[in-house]
Structure formats: C-alpha cells, structure tokens
C-alpha positions as CSV (number, residue, x, y, z in Angstrom):
1,M,0.0,0.0,0.0
2,I,1.2,3.5,-0.8
3,I,0.1,6.6,1.0
4,V,0.8,10.1,-0.4
5,L,0.7,12.8,2.1
6,K,-0.2,16.4,1.4
7,P,2.7,19.0,1.1
8,E,1.6,20.8,4.3
9,C,1.8,17.6,6.4
10,T,4.3,18.3,9.3
11,K,7.1,16.1,10.3
12,K,5.4,15.4,13.7
13,Q,2.2,14.2,11.9
14,V,4.3,11.9,9.7
15,E,6.0,10.4,12.8
16,E,2.8,10.0,14.7
17,F,1.0,8.4,11.8
18,T,3.8,6.1,11.0
19,N,4.0,4.9,14.6
20,Q,0.3,4.3,14.7
21,L,0.4,2.2,11.5
22,T,3.3,0.0,12.6
23,K,1.8,-0.5,16.1
24,E,-1.7,-1.3,15.0
25,Y,-1.0,-3.4,11.9
26,N,2.5,-5.0,12.5
27,I,3.9,-3.7,9.2
28,K,7.0,-1.8,8.1
29,V,6.8,1.7,6.7
30,N,9.2,3.2,4.3
31,T,9.3,6.9,4.1
32,W,10.3,8.9,1.0
33,V,10.5,12.7,1.4
34,G,10.3,14.5,-2.0
35,T,10.3,18.1,-2.9
36,Q,6.5,18.3,-3.2
37,S,5.2,15.5,-1.0
38,T,6.0,12.7,1.3
39,V,5.2,9.1,0.3
40,L,4.7,6.2,2.8
41,G,5.3,2.7,1.5
42,L,3.6,0.1,3.7
43,I,5.3,-3.3,3.5
44,G,3.7,-6.4,5.0
45,D,0.2,-7.8,5.3
46,T,-2.0,-4.7,4.6
47,H,-5.3,-6.6,3.9
48,D,-6.8,-5.5,7.3
49,I,-6.0,-1.8,6.8
50,D,-9.2,0.2,6.1
51,I,-8.2,2.2,3.0
52,D,-11.2,4.6,3.5
53,Y,-10.0,5.4,7.0
54,I,-6.6,6.2,5.7
55,A,-7.9,8.4,2.9
56,A,-10.1,10.3,5.4
57,Q,-7.1,11.7,7.3
58,D,-6.7,15.5,6.7
59,F,-3.1,15.2,5.8
60,V,-3.5,12.3,3.3
61,E,-3.7,13.2,-0.4
62,N,-4.3,9.7,-1.8
63,V,-3.9,6.1,-1.0
64,K,-3.7,2.9,-3.2
65,R,-2.9,-0.7,-3.0
66,V,0.1,-2.1,-4.9
67,Q,-0.1,-5.5,-6.5
68,E,3.5,-6.0,-7.6
69,P,5.4,-8.4,-5.2
70,Y,8.5,-6.2,-5.2
71,K,8.0,-3.3,-2.9
72,K,11.3,-1.7,-2.0
73,A,12.4,-1.8,-5.7
74,N,9.1,-0.4,-6.8
75,R,9.0,3.2,-8.2
76,K,5.5,3.6,-6.6
77,F,7.1,3.4,-3.2
78,H,10.0,5.6,-4.2
79,P,9.1,8.1,-6.9
80,G,12.5,9.7,-7.2
81,D,15.4,8.0,-8.9
82,T,18.0,6.3,-6.7
83,V,21.5,7.7,-7.2
84,I,24.4,5.6,-6.2
85,T,27.2,7.8,-4.9
86,L,30.6,6.3,-4.1
87,P,33.0,7.7,-1.5
88,T,35.3,8.7,-4.3
89,G,32.6,10.9,-5.8
90,Q,31.5,8.9,-8.8
91,K,27.7,8.6,-9.3
92,I,25.4,6.2,-11.1
93,G,21.8,7.2,-11.8
94,D,22.1,11.0,-11.5
95,G,21.1,11.8,-15.1
96,G,24.6,11.3,-16.5
97,L,26.1,8.3,-18.3
98,S,28.5,6.1,-16.3
99,L,31.2,4.1,-18.2
100,I,32.5,1.0,-16.6
101,A,35.3,-0.7,-18.6
102,G,38.1,-3.3,-18.3
103,P,39.0,-6.9,-19.1
104,C,36.8,-9.9,-18.5
105,S,39.6,-11.5,-16.5
106,V,42.5,-10.0,-14.5
107,E,45.6,-11.8,-15.9
108,N,48.6,-10.0,-14.5
109,E,49.6,-6.6,-13.1
110,E,50.9,-5.1,-16.4
111,Q,47.7,-6.0,-18.1
112,I,45.2,-4.7,-15.6
113,C,47.1,-1.5,-14.7
114,G,47.7,-0.7,-18.4
115,I,44.1,-1.2,-19.4
116,A,43.0,0.8,-16.3
117,A,45.1,3.8,-17.5
118,D,43.8,3.5,-21.1
119,V,40.1,3.3,-20.2
120,K,40.4,6.2,-17.8
121,K,42.0,8.3,-20.5
122,A,39.1,7.5,-22.8
123,G,36.5,8.6,-20.3
124,A,35.7,5.6,-18.1
125,Q,34.9,6.4,-14.5
126,F,35.0,2.8,-13.2
127,L,37.3,-0.2,-13.7
128,R,35.8,-3.6,-14.2
129,G,37.8,-6.8,-14.1
130,G,37.1,-10.4,-13.1
131,A,39.2,-11.9,-10.2
132,F,36.7,-14.9,-9.9
133,K,35.3,-16.1,-13.2
134,P,32.3,-18.4,-13.6
135,R,32.9,-20.5,-16.7
136,T,30.7,-23.0,-18.5
137,S,33.6,-25.5,-18.7
138,P,35.4,-26.6,-15.5
139,Y,38.6,-26.7,-17.5
140,A,38.5,-23.1,-18.5
141,F,40.4,-20.3,-16.8
142,Q,38.6,-19.6,-13.5
143,G,40.4,-16.3,-12.6
144,L,43.3,-15.4,-10.3
145,K,40.9,-15.2,-7.3
146,A,42.6,-13.5,-4.3
147,E,45.6,-12.5,-6.3
148,G,43.3,-10.9,-8.9
149,L,41.7,-8.8,-6.2
150,E,45.2,-7.6,-5.1
151,L,46.0,-6.6,-8.7
152,L,42.7,-4.7,-9.0
153,K,43.7,-2.8,-5.8
154,E,47.0,-1.9,-7.4
155,A,45.2,-0.7,-10.6
156,K,42.9,1.4,-8.4
157,K,45.9,2.8,-6.5
158,K,47.6,3.9,-9.7
159,T,44.5,5.3,-11.5
160,G,42.0,6.2,-8.8
161,L,39.2,4.3,-10.7
162,P,36.8,2.5,-8.4
163,I,36.7,-1.3,-8.7
164,V,33.7,-3.4,-10.1
165,T,34.2,-7.1,-9.8
166,E,32.1,-10.3,-9.6
167,I,31.5,-12.3,-6.5
168,M,30.6,-16.0,-6.7
169,S,30.2,-17.2,-3.1
170,V,29.0,-16.0,0.3
171,R,32.5,-17.2,1.6
172,H,34.1,-14.4,-0.5
173,I,32.3,-11.4,1.0
174,D,34.8,-10.6,3.7
175,M,37.6,-11.0,1.1
176,F,35.9,-8.5,-1.1
177,L,35.4,-6.0,1.7
178,Q,39.0,-6.3,2.8
179,A,40.2,-5.8,-0.7
180,G,38.2,-2.5,-0.9
181,V,36.0,-3.5,-3.8
182,D,33.8,-0.5,-4.6
183,I,30.9,-2.2,-6.4
184,I,30.2,-5.9,-6.0
185,Q,28.8,-7.5,-9.1
186,V,26.4,-10.4,-9.0
187,G,26.7,-12.3,-12.3
188,A,23.8,-13.6,-14.4
189,R,24.3,-17.2,-13.2
190,N,24.0,-16.0,-9.6
191,M,21.0,-13.7,-10.0
192,Q,18.8,-16.2,-8.2
193,N,21.4,-17.4,-5.7
194,F,19.1,-16.2,-2.9
195,E,21.4,-17.0,0.0
196,L,24.1,-14.9,-1.6
197,L,21.6,-12.1,-2.2
198,K,20.5,-12.1,1.4
199,E,24.0,-11.8,2.7
200,L,24.8,-9.0,0.3
201,G,21.8,-7.2,1.7
202,K,23.8,-6.8,4.9
203,V,26.7,-5.3,3.1
204,K,27.1,-1.5,2.9
205,K,28.4,-1.5,-0.7
206,P,26.6,-1.0,-4.0
207,I,25.6,-4.2,-5.7
208,L,25.5,-4.5,-9.5
209,L,22.9,-7.1,-10.2
210,K,23.0,-8.7,-13.7
211,R,19.8,-10.2,-15.2
212,G,19.9,-14.0,-15.6
213,L,20.1,-15.5,-19.0
214,S,16.5,-16.7,-19.0
215,S,15.0,-14.4,-16.3
216,T,12.0,-12.2,-16.7
217,I,12.1,-8.5,-15.7
218,E,10.0,-9.3,-12.6
219,E,12.4,-12.0,-11.5
220,L,15.3,-9.5,-11.8
221,L,13.3,-7.0,-9.7
222,M,12.5,-9.7,-7.1
223,S,16.2,-10.6,-6.9
224,A,16.9,-6.9,-6.2
225,E,14.2,-7.1,-3.6
226,Y,16.1,-9.8,-1.8
227,I,19.1,-7.5,-1.4
228,M,17.1,-4.5,-0.4
229,A,15.0,-6.4,2.1
230,G,18.2,-7.1,3.9
231,G,18.9,-3.4,4.4
232,N,21.1,-2.6,1.4
233,E,19.3,-0.3,-1.0
234,Q,22.3,0.5,-3.2
235,V,21.4,-1.8,-6.1
236,I,22.2,-1.2,-9.7
237,L,20.3,-3.3,-12.3
238,C,22.1,-4.6,-15.3
239,E,20.6,-5.8,-18.6
240,R,23.2,-8.0,-20.3
241,G,21.2,-9.9,-22.9
242,I,18.9,-12.9,-22.6
243,R,18.9,-16.3,-24.3
244,T,16.6,-16.5,-27.3
245,Y,16.3,-18.7,-30.4
246,E,18.9,-16.6,-32.2
247,T,22.3,-18.2,-32.4
248,Y,24.2,-15.5,-34.4
249,T,24.9,-13.5,-31.2
250,R,25.9,-14.8,-27.8
251,N,22.7,-13.4,-26.3
252,T,19.9,-11.0,-27.4
253,L,20.1,-7.6,-25.9
254,D,16.7,-6.7,-24.5
255,I,16.5,-3.0,-25.3
256,S,12.9,-2.9,-24.2
257,A,14.0,-3.9,-20.7
258,I,15.7,-0.5,-20.2
259,P,12.6,1.8,-20.3
260,I,10.5,-0.9,-18.6
261,L,12.8,-1.1,-15.7
262,K,13.1,2.7,-15.5
263,R,9.3,2.9,-15.4
264,L,8.8,0.1,-12.8
265,S,11.7,0.8,-10.5
266,H,13.7,3.7,-9.2
267,L,17.0,1.8,-9.3
268,P,19.6,2.8,-11.9
269,V,20.0,0.6,-15.0
270,V,23.2,-0.1,-16.8
271,V,23.7,-2.2,-19.9
272,D,26.4,-4.7,-20.9
273,P,26.7,-4.7,-24.7
274,S,29.7,-7.0,-24.6
275,H,28.1,-10.0,-23.2
276,A,24.9,-9.3,-25.1
277,G,26.3,-9.5,-28.5
278,G,29.5,-11.5,-27.8
279,I,31.1,-9.9,-30.9
280,A,33.4,-6.9,-30.6
281,W,32.0,-5.0,-33.6
282,L,28.5,-5.2,-32.1
283,V,29.5,-3.4,-28.9
284,K,29.3,0.1,-30.5
285,P,25.8,-0.1,-32.0
286,L,24.4,-1.9,-29.0
287,A,25.9,0.7,-26.7
288,L,24.4,3.5,-28.7
289,A,21.0,1.9,-28.7
290,A,21.2,1.5,-24.9
291,V,22.0,5.2,-24.5
292,A,19.0,6.1,-26.7
293,A,16.8,3.8,-24.6
294,G,17.8,5.7,-21.4
295,A,20.5,3.5,-19.7
296,D,22.3,5.1,-16.8
297,G,25.6,3.5,-17.7
298,L,27.5,0.9,-19.8
299,I,29.8,-1.9,-18.8
300,I,32.2,-2.7,-21.6
301,E,35.0,-5.3,-21.9
302,V,38.4,-4.0,-23.0
303,H,41.6,-6.0,-23.4
304,N,45.0,-5.0,-24.6
305,N,45.3,-8.1,-26.8
306,P,41.9,-9.7,-27.3
307,S,43.3,-12.6,-29.4
308,K,45.4,-13.7,-26.4
309,A,42.7,-13.0,-23.7
310,L,42.2,-15.9,-21.3
311,S,38.4,-15.3,-21.5
312,D,35.9,-13.5,-23.8
313,G,38.5,-12.2,-26.2
314,A,36.0,-12.3,-29.1
315,Q,33.8,-9.6,-27.5
316,S,36.6,-7.4,-26.1
317,L,37.6,-4.1,-27.6
318,T,41.2,-2.9,-27.7
319,P,41.9,0.3,-25.8
320,K,42.0,2.2,-29.2
321,Q,38.6,0.7,-30.2
322,F,37.2,1.6,-26.8
323,E,38.4,5.2,-27.2
324,N,36.5,5.5,-30.4
325,V,33.4,3.8,-29.0
326,A,33.5,6.0,-25.9
327,E,33.7,9.2,-28.0
328,H,30.6,8.2,-30.0
329,I,28.7,7.1,-26.8
330,L,29.4,10.4,-25.0
331,S,28.4,12.4,-28.1
332,A,25.1,10.5,-28.3
333,A,24.5,11.0,-24.6
334,K,24.9,14.8,-25.0
335,A,22.5,14.7,-28.0
336,F,19.9,13.1,-25.7
337,G,20.4,15.7,-23.0
338,R,22.4,13.6,-20.6
339,K,24.9,15.2,-18.2
340,V,28.4,14.3,-19.5
341,D,31.6,15.7,-17.9
C-alpha cells in the first residue's frame, strides 16, 4: 500500500501516523520525502487496513494498494530516482552516463594496470575486471581469485578508478570488503542465488545485479528485492542480454527492458553490450542503442590483446577501439540531453 501525504503535512504528523500504523498493523513503513510531497510505503500484510479510514485523514492526499510483489524496488514506493554515490565521488543514476570498462579477467599486473590507465584516459569512471570467473567449462580459466583482487587494488591505486568485480560465493564477501571492492557484481548465473543475495543485503556496498540468461524482468526485480529487504538499497540493475532462439549472437540484448525497468523501478539501470552480442564490432551499435533507450551506464569489456585473452576475447575491444566507442557514446549522450563531464 502507498500513502501520499499532502505537502503541508508536518514532520510530527508523519512520525505519529507512521508509529500508529506500525503499532496497529504490524507492518513496516518506508518513508520517502520528496520536494513536493511525502510518500509512505507500507510493507507487509495490509489486507486488514481500512483504506477509507486512511484516505479520510486530513493530511493524506491519496492512497492505493500495490499488486507487484516487489515493494522496495518499486517506483511507486520511491518516486524519485535512486542515485548511487561512491565515497570517491562517482555517481550512477544522477542523469549522467557512467562508463565501466576493463577486461573480462584479470591476468597480470601489467595487463590490468595498463588497461585501467587506457580506459580512464578514454573517459571511463569505473574499472571492471574479473578476479573470480564463472565458466561453463570446469577446465577453462577460472580467474586469479585473491591475487586478482590484489591486482585490482593496485590498478585502483595507480589510476583512482573504483573497482567493479564479480562475487561468486558467500564465503568471499569478507575478502571483497577487505580488498576494498567498490561495487560488488552479481553475475547472471547467480541472479537467483538467494542465500548470496540475502548476505549482500547486509553489506554497505553498491551491488551491480545482472539479469539472468532466461530471467524475466519481474524476476530481476525480485532478486533486487532480496538485497534491499536485507537493508542494502544500493542496487544497480544490469541488462546483459537474454537467451533466445537466435544463435548468431551470444545473447539477445533486450533493449525494451531498459525503459520498462526505469518505469517500474527507481533503481539505476546499466547495460552490458559486450556479453549481449558476444562480438566486438557489435558493442558500439548496441551501446548507442542503450544510451538512446535511457540507460544510466554501460559496462564494456576492454583487453590490450583480445586474441590472447584468457576469457571472452571475441567480445573485447582494444583500448584504441574503446576510445572510439566512448567518443561516440558520449556524443550520443549529450544529444539526448544527458549530463556528460
């Protein structure tokens, strides 16, 4: 249930009304204070609440029930956009376009530090890189693990770029926190690893949640709900392509998911054109399409020598290619009225 209070409603009235609701009905109340009004989101069993009684209060503007199972991720409960702000100052979801770039896998210090310097020069504000890599084959390169995290730290120290890297197990959370990972990524294969999501709900770090290969939009939002229900509301949604009948591309980028997610949820949405297409030359047109559709950011794979990459070389751009793509992406963002530094 959502209750919109009138602009003249005082802080004292909000507190008294909230206390009354939680005491009488054993529910939780989320409060969102906007520039024009205050919105109360009631979470729990609201069937016994008399909607007419609520609407009759002098300070209530309107009230309505919400049918969607996701509450905290729902824009109806939180009309304003959520902006993820890192301690280093970078923001995602503030009306600008965030560029996250780097290799699929961290391979050695020279590689990750060199790529970090290159993508920063081209305009990236975040460094992505896999220390732990989920692979379809158990015989494929699985990442440098703890050593990879240390190399990411070194790249961050040299460039100042915040780190975005994927977690695969609850056991690794402390390791990620100690390594100073700035944004913890949950990969497509772990989107419905609910035990992991619940534990990440206790972490005070932004979580980049990738859509599963065969998951619906509602399932993605429900996974975000798991994290938010645990207390961590710093969630970034990521569309990275879904599995369809098409075999030419690695996945099919669901462009329609971007405006739909922006309409249904207040959470920022980034797009991964690299994993969607799986082909390096497709990254640029897919990235431009994502910008046009309203994405808050892009996460792009860049490798200094794609033909020798230990994972996902076919979809990786060289630093020079990324520089060209970034130039066009930022120009497109400006054309669509986005804030670009």
